[in-house]
Every structure is written in structure tokens, then in C-alpha cells.
C-alpha atoms as a printed R data frame, in Angstrom:
    type eleno elety resid chain resno       x       y       z
1   ATOM     1    CA   MET     A     1 -13.125 -20.464 -21.637
2   ATOM     2    CA   GLU     A     2 -11.805 -18.193 -17.996
3   ATOM     3    CA   LEU     A     3 -10.486 -21.723 -16.866
4   ATOM     4    CA   PHE     A     4  -7.591 -20.420 -19.324
5   ATOM     5    CA   ASP     A     5  -7.127 -17.709 -19.029
6   ATOM     6    CA   TRP     A     6  -6.494 -18.371 -14.597
7   ATOM     7    CA   PHE     A     7  -4.059 -20.724 -15.849
8   ATOM     8    CA   LEU     A     8  -2.563 -18.281 -18.321
9   ATOM     9    CA   PHE     A     9  -1.991 -15.442 -15.982
10  ATOM    10    CA   PHE     A    10  -1.063 -17.373 -13.306
11  ATOM    11    CA   ALA     A    11   1.941 -18.636 -16.183
12  ATOM    12    CA   ILE     A    12   1.959 -14.579 -16.776
13  ATOM    13    CA   ILE     A    13   2.641 -13.435 -13.798
14  ATOM    14    CA   PRO     A    14   5.950 -15.765 -13.102
15  ATOM    15    CA   PHE     A    15   7.406 -14.732 -15.918
16  ATOM    16    CA   LEU     A    16   7.476 -11.892 -15.891
17  ATOM    17    CA   LEU     A    17   9.104 -11.818 -12.240
18  ATOM    18    CA   ALA     A    18  11.483 -13.946 -13.708
19  ATOM    19    CA   ILE     A    19  12.231 -11.607 -16.750
20  ATOM    20    CA   ASP     A    20  12.600  -8.768 -14.295
21  ATOM    21    CA   LEU     A    21  15.102 -10.175 -11.815
22  ATOM    22    CA   LYS     A    22  16.981 -11.929 -14.478
23  ATOM    23    CA   LEU     A    23  17.752  -9.716 -16.879
24  ATOM    24    CA   PHE     A    24  17.333  -5.967 -15.100
25  ATOM    25    CA   ASN     A    25  18.390  -7.050 -11.379
26  ATOM    26    CA   LYS     A    26  21.574  -9.140 -12.489
27  ATOM    27    CA   GLY     A    27  24.903  -8.607  -9.573
28  ATOM    28    CA   GLY     A    28  22.055  -8.193  -6.552
29  ATOM    29    CA   ASP     A    29  22.358  -5.606  -3.988
30  ATOM    30    CA   ASN     A    30  22.711  -2.855  -7.704
31  ATOM    31    CA   VAL     A    31  21.266   0.392  -7.785
32  ATOM    32    CA   ILE     A    32  18.742   0.383 -10.497
33  ATOM    33    CA   GLY     A    33  19.246   3.392 -12.797
34  ATOM    34    CA   PHE     A    34  16.698   6.141 -14.148
35  ATOM    35    CA   ARG     A    35  17.360   4.312 -17.929
36  ATOM    36    CA   LYS     A    36  16.627   0.961 -16.714
37  ATOM    37    CA   SER     A    37  13.280   1.239 -14.150
38  ATOM    38    CA   LEU     A    38  11.865   3.145 -17.817
39  ATOM    39    CA   ILE     A    39  12.180  -0.410 -19.151
40  ATOM    40    CA   LEU     A    40  11.895  -2.473 -16.694
41  ATOM    41    CA   SER     A    41   7.876   0.369 -16.575
42  ATOM    42    CA   ALA     A    42   6.926   0.376 -19.942
43  ATOM    43    CA   TRP     A    43   7.677  -3.683 -19.646
44  ATOM    44    CA   TYR     A    44   5.252  -4.443 -16.966
45  ATOM    45    CA   ILE     A    45   2.615  -1.488 -18.468
46  ATOM    46    CA   ALA     A    46   3.301  -3.383 -22.223
47  ATOM    47    CA   ALA     A    47   1.860  -6.392 -20.212
48  ATOM    48    CA   GLY     A    48  -0.647  -5.179 -18.741
49  ATOM    49    CA   LEU     A    49  -1.937  -3.515 -21.790
50  ATOM    50    CA   ALA     A    50  -1.612  -6.855 -23.825
51  ATOM    51    CA   PHE     A    51  -3.088  -9.206 -21.244
52  ATOM    52    CA   GLY     A    52  -5.875  -6.895 -21.434
53  ATOM    53    CA   LEU     A    53  -6.589  -7.324 -25.561
54  ATOM    54    CA   ILE     A    54  -6.536 -11.345 -24.322
55  ATOM    55    CA   VAL     A    55  -9.352 -10.157 -21.652
56  ATOM    56    CA   TRP     A    56 -10.533  -8.309 -25.280
57  ATOM    57    CA   TRP     A    57 -11.025 -11.620 -27.099
58  ATOM    58    CA   HIS     A    58 -11.850 -13.973 -24.848
59  ATOM    59    CA   PHE     A    59 -15.019 -11.730 -23.019
60  ATOM    60    CA   GLY     A    60 -15.426  -8.941 -25.194
61  ATOM    61    CA   VAL     A    61 -15.610  -4.946 -24.984
62  ATOM    62    CA   ASP     A    62 -17.402  -4.170 -21.866
63  ATOM    63    CA   LYS     A    63 -14.564  -6.847 -19.669
64  ATOM    64    CA   ALA     A    64 -12.440  -5.466 -21.732
65  ATOM    65    CA   MET     A    65 -13.436  -2.020 -20.886
66  ATOM    66    CA   MET     A    66 -13.882  -3.396 -17.757
67  ATOM    67    CA   TYR     A    67 -10.121  -4.224 -17.063
68  ATOM    68    CA   TYR     A    68  -8.469  -1.217 -18.799
69  ATOM    69    CA   THR     A    69 -10.935   1.245 -16.552
70  ATOM    70    CA   THR     A    70  -9.434  -0.287 -13.196
71  ATOM    71    CA   TYR     A    71  -5.751  -1.034 -14.801
72  ATOM    72    CA   VAL     A    72  -5.681   2.653 -14.611
73  ATOM    73    CA   ILE     A    73  -6.910   3.455 -11.419
74  ATOM    74    CA   GLU     A    74  -4.878   0.845  -9.686
75  ATOM    75    CA   LYS     A    75  -1.574   2.518 -11.249
76  ATOM    76    CA   SER     A    76  -2.975   6.319 -10.368
77  ATOM    77    CA   LEU     A    77  -3.902   5.190  -7.273
78  ATOM    78    CA   SER     A    78   0.306   3.311  -6.608
79  ATOM    79    CA   LEU     A    79   0.959   6.748  -6.695
80  ATOM    80    CA   ASP     A    80   0.244   7.450  -3.330
81  ATOM    81    CA   ASN     A    81   1.776   4.246  -2.369
82  ATOM    82    CA   LEU     A    82   4.485   5.866  -3.938
83  ATOM    83    CA   PHE     A    83   4.804   8.492  -1.746
84  ATOM    84    CA   VAL     A    84   4.676   6.197   1.327
85  ATOM    85    CA   MET     A    85   8.158   4.014   0.504
86  ATOM    86    CA   SER     A    86   9.916   7.445  -0.046
87  ATOM    87    CA   VAL     A    87   8.850   7.993   2.931
88  ATOM    88    CA   ILE     A    88   9.163   4.681   4.971
89  ATOM    89    CA   PHE     A    89  13.091   3.699   2.929
90  ATOM    90    CA   THR     A    90  13.740   8.031   4.533
91  ATOM    91    CA   ALA     A    91  12.559   7.636   8.527
92  ATOM    92    CA   PHE     A    92  14.555   3.979   8.367
93  ATOM    93    CA   SER     A    93  17.764   4.922   6.473
94  ATOM    94    CA   ILE     A    94  17.631   2.440   4.333
95  ATOM    95    CA   PRO     A    95  20.888   1.880   1.198
96  ATOM    96    CA   ARG     A    96  19.249   2.608  -2.116
97  ATOM    97    CA   GLN     A    97  21.259  -0.328  -3.677
98  ATOM    98    CA   TYR     A    98  19.139  -2.543  -0.615
99  ATOM    99    CA   GLN     A    99  15.848  -0.600  -1.799
100 ATOM   100    CA   HIS     A   100  14.952  -2.733  -4.474
101 ATOM   101    CA   ARG     A   101  15.118  -6.044  -2.569
102 ATOM   102    CA   VAL     A   102  12.768  -4.933   0.205
103 ATOM   103    CA   LEU     A   103  10.244  -3.981  -2.645
104 ATOM   104    CA   VAL     A   104  10.378  -7.490  -4.160
105 ATOM   105    CA   TRP     A   105   9.257  -8.954  -1.187
106 ATOM   106    CA   GLY     A   106   6.543  -6.361  -0.937
107 ATOM   107    CA   ILE     A   107   4.989  -7.591  -4.218
108 ATOM   108    CA   ILE     A   108   4.635 -10.802  -3.734
109 ATOM   109    CA   GLY     A   109   3.410 -10.152  -0.287
110 ATOM   110    CA   VAL     A   110   0.969  -7.114  -1.668
111 ATOM   111    CA   ILE     A   111   0.078 -10.199  -3.955
112 ATOM   112    CA   VAL     A   112  -1.370 -12.285  -1.603
113 ATOM   113    CA   MET     A   113  -2.604  -9.679   0.747
114 ATOM   114    CA   ARG     A   114  -4.162  -8.436  -2.657
115 ATOM   115    CA   GLY     A   115  -6.166 -11.845  -3.593
116 ATOM   116    CA   ILE     A   116  -7.221 -12.430   0.024
117 ATOM   117    CA   MET     A   117  -9.335  -8.811   0.073
118 ATOM   118    CA   ILE     A   118 -10.549  -8.881  -3.204
119 ATOM   119    CA   GLY     A   119 -11.615 -12.626  -2.911
120 ATOM   120    CA   ALA     A   120 -13.599 -11.169   0.259
121 ATOM   121    CA   GLY     A   121 -14.921  -8.387  -1.214
122 ATOM   122    CA   THR     A   122 -16.315 -10.032  -4.506
123 ATOM   123    CA   ALA     A   123 -17.914 -12.096  -2.256
124 ATOM   124    CA   LEU     A   124 -20.133  -9.778   0.017
125 ATOM   125    CA   VAL     A   125 -20.674  -7.485  -2.671
126 ATOM   126    CA   HIS     A   126 -22.370 -11.268  -4.182
127 ATOM   127    CA   ASN     A   127 -24.193 -12.420  -1.714
128 ATOM   128    CA   PHE     A   128 -25.277  -8.964  -0.531
129 ATOM   129    CA   ASP     A   129 -25.803  -6.288  -3.382
130 ATOM   130    CA   TRP     A   130 -26.062  -3.380  -0.585
131 ATOM   131    CA   VAL     A   131 -22.112  -4.011   0.035
132 ATOM   132    CA   LEU     A   132 -21.741  -2.293  -3.006
133 ATOM   133    CA   LEU     A   133 -23.241   0.849  -2.129
134 ATOM   134    CA   ILE     A   134 -21.043   0.871   0.730
135 ATOM   135    CA   PHE     A   135 -17.697   0.557  -0.866
136 ATOM   136    CA   ALA     A   136 -19.733   3.397  -3.005
137 ATOM   137    CA   ALA     A   137 -20.148   6.129   0.140
138 ATOM   138    CA   ILE     A   138 -16.423   4.453   0.557
139 ATOM   139    CA   LEU     A   139 -15.252   6.239  -2.509
140 ATOM   140    CA   ILE     A   140 -17.114   9.245  -2.631
141 ATOM   141    CA   PHE     A   141 -16.017  10.068   0.959
142 ATOM   142    CA   THR     A   142 -12.170   8.650  -0.424
143 ATOM   143    CA   GLY     A   143 -12.091  11.542  -2.875
144 ATOM   144    CA   ILE     A   144 -13.403  14.294  -1.265
145 ATOM   145    CA   LYS     A   145 -10.739  14.429   1.647
146 ATOM   146    CA   MET     A   146  -7.722  13.554  -0.621
147 ATOM   147    CA   MET     A   147  -9.165  16.825  -2.148
148 ATOM   148    CA   PHE     A   148  -8.990  18.128   1.292
149 ATOM   149    CA   ILE     A   149  -5.923  16.677   3.543
150 ATOM   150    CA   ASP     A   150  -2.002  17.424   3.040
151 ATOM   151    CA   ASP     A   151  -0.128  15.437   1.834
152 ATOM   152    CA   ASP     A   152   3.234  16.195   3.566
153 ATOM   153    CA   ASP     A   153   4.351  13.655   5.702
154 ATOM   154    CA   ASP     A   154   7.056  13.939   8.101
155 ATOM   155    CA   VAL     A   155   9.649  12.068   7.733
156 ATOM   156    CA   GLU     A   156  11.366  12.976  11.561
157 ATOM   157    CA   ASN     A   157   8.361  12.376  12.968
158 ATOM   158    CA   PHE     A   158   8.211   8.487  11.478
159 ATOM   159    CA   GLU     A   159   8.837   6.669  13.926
160 ATOM   160    CA   GLN     A   160   6.483   8.454  16.624
161 ATOM   161    CA   LYS     A   161   3.672   7.254  14.182
162 ATOM   162    CA   PRO     A   162   1.754   4.084  16.696
163 ATOM   163    CA   LEU     A   163   2.412   1.231  14.432
164 ATOM   164    CA   VAL     A   164   6.703   1.997  13.886
165 ATOM   165    CA   LYS     A   165   5.647   2.099  18.005
166 ATOM   166    CA   PHE     A   166   3.611  -1.134  18.016
167 ATOM   167    CA   LEU     A   167   6.638  -3.688  16.026
168 ATOM   168    CA   LYS     A   168   9.327  -1.209  17.937
169 ATOM   169    CA   LYS     A   169   7.789  -3.304  21.137
170 ATOM   170    CA   ARG     A   170   6.870  -6.402  19.595
171 ATOM   171    CA   PHE     A   171   9.750  -6.868  17.875
172 ATOM   172    CA   PRO     A   172  13.828  -7.512  18.527
173 ATOM   173    CA   LEU     A   173  15.305  -4.631  16.023
174 ATOM   174    CA   THR     A   174  18.648  -3.065  15.806
175 ATOM   175    CA   THR     A   175  18.848   0.046  14.328
176 ATOM   176    CA   LYS     A   176  22.165  -0.717  11.751
177 ATOM   177    CA   ILE     A   177  21.852  -2.450   8.670
178 ATOM   178    CA   HIS     A   178  23.611  -5.729   8.277
179 ATOM   179    CA   GLY     A   179  23.602  -5.711   4.226
180 ATOM   180    CA   ASN     A   180  20.164  -7.278   2.850
181 ATOM   181    CA   LYS     A   181  19.204  -8.994   5.113
182 ATOM   182    CA   PHE     A   182  16.335  -8.397   7.530
183 ATOM   183    CA   MET     A   183  17.593 -10.759  10.068
184 ATOM   184    CA   VAL     A   184  20.850 -11.790  11.672
185 ATOM   185    CA   ARG     A   185  21.624 -13.853  14.538
186 ATOM   186    CA   ARG     A   186  22.201 -12.100  17.656
187 ATOM   187    CA   ASP     A   187  25.664 -13.236  18.140
188 ATOM   188    CA   SER     A   188  27.020 -12.065  14.958
189 ATOM   189    CA   LEU     A   189  26.585  -8.147  16.404
190 ATOM   190    CA   SER     A   190  28.388  -6.407  18.363
191 ATOM   191    CA   GLU     A   191  28.478  -6.025  21.730
192 ATOM   192    CA   GLU     A   192  26.802  -2.771  22.152
193 ATOM   193    CA   GLU     A   193  25.025  -2.856  19.743
194 ATOM   194    CA   ALA     A   194  23.496  -6.243  21.066
195 ATOM   195    CA   MET     A   195  22.691  -4.215  24.024
196 ATOM   196    CA   GLU     A   196  20.520  -2.090  22.851
197 ATOM   197    CA   VAL     A   197  17.788  -5.016  21.207
198 ATOM   198    CA   LYS     A   198  15.065  -5.568  23.121
199 ATOM   199    CA   GLY     A   199  14.541  -9.121  24.191
200 ATOM   200    CA   LYS     A   200  16.677 -12.709  24.722
201 ATOM   201    CA   SER     A   201  15.481 -13.508  20.670
202 ATOM   202    CA   ARG     A   202  18.767 -15.656  19.224
203 ATOM   203    CA   PHE     A   203  17.890 -13.197  15.772
204 ATOM   204    CA   VAL     A   204  17.158 -10.268  15.336
205 ATOM   205    CA   TYR     A   205  15.951  -8.133  13.293
206 ATOM   206    CA   THR     A   206  17.373  -4.800  10.996
207 ATOM   207    CA   PRO     A   207  15.386  -1.724   9.717
208 ATOM   208    CA   LEU     A   208  15.618  -3.787   6.599
209 ATOM   209    CA   PHE     A   209  12.921  -6.338   7.833
210 ATOM   210    CA   LEU     A   210  11.163  -2.607   9.626
211 ATOM   211    CA   ALA     A   211  10.463  -1.727   6.352
212 ATOM   212    CA   LEU     A   212   8.872  -4.476   4.346
213 ATOM   213    CA   ILE     A   213   7.223  -4.810   7.238
214 ATOM   214    CA   VAL     A   214   5.134  -1.155   7.196
215 ATOM   215    CA   ILE     A   215   4.512  -1.307   3.159
216 ATOM   216    CA   GLU     A   216   3.048  -3.855   3.610
217 ATOM   217    CA   ILE     A   217   0.799  -2.819   6.073
218 ATOM   218    CA   SER     A   218   0.318   0.369   4.606
219 ATOM   219    CA   ASP     A   219  -1.115  -1.380   1.476
220 ATOM   220    CA   VAL     A   220  -3.403  -2.519   3.107
221 ATOM   221    CA   ILE     A   221  -4.756   0.302   3.744
222 ATOM   222    CA   PHE     A   222  -3.849   1.990   0.553
223 ATOM   223    CA   ALA     A   223  -6.009  -1.620  -0.720
224 ATOM   224    CA   VAL     A   224  -9.589  -0.107   1.510
225 ATOM   225    CA   ASP     A   225  -9.922   2.265  -0.972
226 ATOM   226    CA   SER     A   226  -8.235   0.881  -4.472
227 ATOM   227    CA   ILE     A   227 -10.604  -2.495  -3.512
228 ATOM   228    CA   PRO     A   228 -13.586  -0.780  -3.346
229 ATOM   229    CA   ALA     A   229 -13.041   0.889  -6.498
230 ATOM   230    CA   ALA     A   230 -12.227  -1.686  -8.521
231 ATOM   231    CA   LEU     A   231 -15.163  -3.671  -7.830
232 ATOM   232    CA   ALA     A   232 -17.392  -0.814  -8.238
233 ATOM   233    CA   VAL     A   233 -16.356  -0.812 -11.793
234 ATOM   234    CA   THR     A   234 -17.411  -4.184 -11.937
235 ATOM   235    CA   GLN     A   235 -17.651  -6.999  -9.749
236 ATOM   236    CA   ASP     A   236 -15.654 -10.269 -12.374
237 ATOM   237    CA   PRO     A   237 -12.630 -11.298  -9.803
238 ATOM   238    CA   PHE     A   238 -10.849 -11.928 -12.714
239 ATOM   239    CA   ILE     A   239 -10.994  -8.376 -14.060
240 ATOM   240    CA   VAL     A   240 -10.653  -6.960 -10.683
241 ATOM   241    CA   PHE     A   241  -7.704  -9.193  -9.408
242 ATOM   242    CA   THR     A   242  -5.891  -9.398 -12.866
243 ATOM   243    CA   SER     A   243  -5.871  -5.570 -13.672
244 ATOM   244    CA   ASN     A   244  -5.179  -5.301  -9.368
245 ATOM   245    CA   ILE     A   245  -1.838  -7.824 -10.324
246 ATOM   246    CA   PHE     A   246  -0.805  -6.598 -12.935
247 ATOM   247    CA   ALA     A   247  -0.855  -3.054 -11.706
248 ATOM   248    CA   VAL     A   248   1.110  -3.584  -8.291
249 ATOM   249    CA   LEU     A   249   3.783  -5.663 -10.457
250 ATOM   250    CA   GLY     A   250   4.866  -2.695 -12.597
251 ATOM   251    CA   LEU     A   251   5.351  -0.529  -8.596
252 ATOM   252    CA   ARG     A   252   8.606  -0.911  -7.987
253 ATOM   253    CA   ALA     A   253  10.203  -0.172 -10.983
254 ATOM   254    CA   LEU     A   254   7.508   2.559 -11.124
255 ATOM   255    CA   PHE     A   255   9.099   3.425  -7.863
256 ATOM   256    CA   PHE     A   256  12.260   3.934  -8.463
257 ATOM   257    CA   ALA     A   257  11.252   5.759 -12.489
258 ATOM   258    CA   VAL     A   258   9.786   8.579 -10.137
259 ATOM   259    CA   GLU     A   259  11.445   8.817  -6.803
260 ATOM   260    CA   ASN     A   260  13.211  11.666  -8.085
261 ATOM   261    CA   VAL     A   261  10.411  13.700 -10.177
262 ATOM   262    CA   ILE     A   262   7.176  12.595  -7.623
263 ATOM   263    CA   ASP     A   263   6.567  15.909  -6.177
264 ATOM   264    CA   ARG     A   264   6.047  17.075 -10.359
265 ATOM   265    CA   PHE     A   265   2.908  14.811  -9.521
266 ATOM   266    CA   GLU     A   266   1.483  17.255  -6.737
267 ATOM   267    CA   LEU     A   267  -2.140  18.809  -8.879
268 ATOM   268    CA   MET     A   268  -2.888  14.310  -9.162
269 ATOM   269    CA   LYS     A   269  -4.323  14.370  -5.815
270 ATOM   270    CA   TYR     A   270  -7.331  16.316  -8.098
271 ATOM   271    CA   ALA     A   271  -7.768  14.315 -10.547
272 ATOM   272    CA   ILE     A   272  -8.085  10.830  -8.834
273 ATOM   273    CA   SER     A   273  -9.704  12.637  -6.017
274 ATOM   274    CA   PHE     A   274 -12.906  12.886  -8.921
275 ATOM   275    CA   VAL     A   275 -11.840   9.743 -10.189
276 ATOM   276    CA   LEU     A   276 -13.039   7.799  -7.711
277 ATOM   277    CA   ILE     A   277 -15.958  10.751  -6.943
278 ATOM   278    CA   PHE     A   278 -16.654   9.784 -10.517
279 ATOM   279    CA   ILE     A   279 -17.125   6.140  -9.787
280 ATOM   280    CA   GLY     A   280 -19.302   6.546  -6.553
281 ATOM   281    CA   PHE     A   281 -21.732   8.551  -8.234
282 ATOM   282    CA   LYS     A   282 -21.440   6.199 -11.691
283 ATOM   283    CA   VAL     A   283 -22.526   2.977  -9.215
284 ATOM   284    CA   PHE     A   284 -25.079   4.598  -7.161
285 ATOM   285    CA   TYR     A   285 -26.486   6.327 -10.936
286 ATOM   286    CA   ASN     A   286 -26.637   2.207 -12.201
287 ATOM   287    CA   GLY     A   287 -27.689   1.157  -8.960
288 ATOM   288    CA   LEU     A   288 -30.733   2.941  -8.389
289 ATOM   289    CA   ILE     A   289 -31.718   5.239 -10.933
290 ATOM   290    CA   PRO     A   290 -34.344   3.629 -13.357
291 ATOM   291    CA   ASP     A   291 -32.617   2.489 -16.153
292 ATOM   292    CA   GLY     A   292 -29.862   4.437 -15.694
293 ATOM   293    CA   HIS     A   293 -26.153   2.719 -17.031
294 ATOM   294    CA   ILE     A   294 -22.608   4.444 -17.861
295 ATOM   295    CA   SER     A   295 -20.816   2.579 -20.080
296 ATOM   296    CA   PRO     A   296 -17.430   0.648 -19.683
297 ATOM   297    CA   ALA     A   297 -16.355   2.923 -22.796
298 ATOM   298    CA   LEU     A   298 -17.774   5.745 -21.272
299 ATOM   299    CA   SER     A   299 -16.382   5.090 -17.880
300 ATOM   300    CA   LEU     A   300 -12.344   4.611 -19.373
301 ATOM   301    CA   TYR     A   301 -12.566   8.180 -21.291
302 ATOM   302    CA   ILE     A   302 -13.408   9.831 -18.220
303 ATOM   303    CA   THR     A   303 -11.466   7.754 -16.083
304 ATOM   304    CA   VAL     A   304  -8.038   8.436 -18.464
305 ATOM   305    CA   GLY     A   305  -9.055  12.147 -19.698
306 ATOM   306    CA   ALA     A   306  -8.989  13.604 -15.969
307 ATOM   307    CA   LEU     A   307  -5.395  11.742 -14.867
308 ATOM   308    CA   ALA     A   308  -4.118  12.699 -17.971
309 ATOM   309    CA   ILE     A   309  -5.117  16.781 -17.258
310 ATOM   310    CA   GLY     A   310  -4.399  16.177 -13.620
311 ATOM   311    CA   PHE     A   311  -1.260  15.267 -14.516
312 ATOM   312    CA   ILE     A   312  -0.444  17.517 -17.255
313 ATOM   313    CA   PHE     A   313  -1.197  20.317 -15.117
314 ATOM   314    CA   SER     A   314   0.363  19.011 -12.715
315 ATOM   315    CA   TRP     A   315   3.864  18.926 -14.849
316 ATOM   316    CA   ILE     A   316   2.640  22.891 -15.921
317 ATOM   317    CA   LYS     A   317   2.112  23.954 -12.519
318 ATOM   318    CA   THR     A   318   6.094  22.662 -11.384
319 ATOM   319    CA   LYS     A   319   7.547  23.966 -14.517
320 ATOM   320    CA   ASN     A   320   6.595  26.892 -13.791
321 ATOM   321    CA   ASP     A   321   7.087  26.771  -9.893
322 ATOM   322    CA   GLU     A   322  11.028  26.017 -10.926
323 ATOM   323    CA   LYS     A   323  11.119  28.943 -12.497
324 ATOM   324    CA   LYS     A   324   9.864  31.588 -10.614
325 ATOM   325    CA   SER     A   325  12.466  29.990  -7.689
326 ATOM   326    CA   SER     A   326  15.307  29.720 -10.753
327 ATOM   327    CA   ASP     A   327  14.513  34.095 -11.216
328 ATOM   328    CA   GLY     A   328  14.121  35.066  -8.142
329 ATOM   329    CA   ASP     A   329  17.422  32.560  -7.108
330 ATOM   330    CA   ASN     A   330  19.127  35.106 -10.173
331 ATOM   331    CA   GLU     A   331  17.956  38.244  -8.732
């Protein structure tokens, strides 16, 4: 039965991407509007939730609860990814009409990297039980750290980050946008622009390429938190991989849907922190306490409840802040 489910999953993913690219992104380098982004986000969320029903049908309610819990956790953790994407595009001055092209290739790379990391993490847990406790400790540490770190990322100083400086030293890069191209021939550049490019390579990489690489590496860094969170819920590779990929697939659409209101989620980090700490403690409780067991259904209820509370309070706070700011301007 599981072989059939793997086959079904890998048949669904290209279908979803084809629908996305053919129906929602017709016209080449166009700007994806808010309404279309919401429809596309709803499309991916519906697909992810529907796949959970297939898991329920084939593997039972407990596996389905694990799938939904992992899916919700990965979806909520992606809010940080969205903020970083926004900072990257701003720092490299990527025009909005080319951002979706960067994200399409970015998502494909993310799927490959997540698959490799999930496979490695699952193998570690299956061969060394104590690794799961290390993952749980990472989640608790990350959750506590998230409560106290400042979310503000200085866009002006982004290019001074070690990763960006390293990439600029290793690749021949131009600072100018050349349409939707990631790479152009050096002889197509103006004499002035060619003089600014380091090295003698025949091909030169554009800011779109730099943004793509930074997004890919940033996701690997985020996966260090998200994959242990998934493995702390279940060590079933099918559940972990499918829930991760369904959460990631809608990331591009979600970015365009919430990019203008992402500041409204400022309290969500506390809800996500609570979820990470809860999942970490759950591993220790289930593994170290005799007869200790927190059911998958209860885990799902607590996770969804915490995130819902975080969303509601974030929205209320930002609404009140806007009202106070408006009242102050009118005085």
C-alpha cells in the first residue's frame, strides 16, 4: 500500500506545479497579484489537506494526525522563510515581475534538499535512538532563543553578511538586472559593466542568481529547525517528506499573498516558539517517562490552538497599533 502512496504523491506534485505554471502564471514575467496569490495559496493548502485524507484512509487516524501536525508546523515555520525572502529581494533590488521566477527554481531546489536532509535525518533516528533526543533539545533551544531575538533584519547591511561576501568573491557577478536571466555572456555587457565584473569567465551571473543561491542556503539553515520538528512528531519518512513538501510547495504563492501584511504576524514568533518547545518536551516525555504518551490528536489540537491564538493576538495588536498611529497623526 505504501508503495502506491509514494507513486501517487510523486504523480500529484508535477500535476500541481503544472497547474500553477500553466494557469496561474501565464504571460511570462508578470506580477502575481494579491487575489491570484490567495487563490493559488488556497489551491496548495487544499491539496495538502486532501492528501492528509488519503493518509487517513490508508494508514489510519494516528498517522493522519501526525501528517497534519507536521504540515501545520512546517507551514507556520515558513513565515520566517517569507520574511527572509522579502529581505533578500529588497537587498538585491529584484523587480517584482522576476521574483516568481526566482522562487519557482528556489522551490525545486528546496524539494531536492529537503528530500536529502529528511532521508539523512530519518536514517540517523532509526539507527541511533538517542539522536531524537538531540533533535528535541535543538527544538527547545530554538524555541527559547526565538522568543528573545530581534526579528528586524537590516536590509542596508545585508550585503555585508559573510554568506553574501563569500558568494561575491567566488562568482563573477554583475549588479545589473538582465531581464529574467540568471546568467549572461560577458560579451553582451557594456564595456563599463564588464570592467566591474571580477575574473575572466565567459559567463556572468546576475542578481537573480545571487538571490536564488542565498534563498536556497537560507532554506537549508531553516531546515535545521524544521526537519527535527517533523521527526520529533513522527519518524515515518513518508509522513515527514510528504507533509514537508506540501508545506513548501505553497511557499511561493504564500509569499506574494502576505508580503504586504507580513508585519501583522509579529506575535506569531511566540506561538511558534511555544510549539517548538512543546514538541521538544513531548519527545522527552514520551521517551523518558514510563508509560508517557501524548497522542497525535492532542499534539495537533495544541499546535493548531497555539498558532491560532498567536495569529489572533498578532492581528489585534497590529490593528490597535495602526489605530494609535492614525489617531496620533490626526492630532
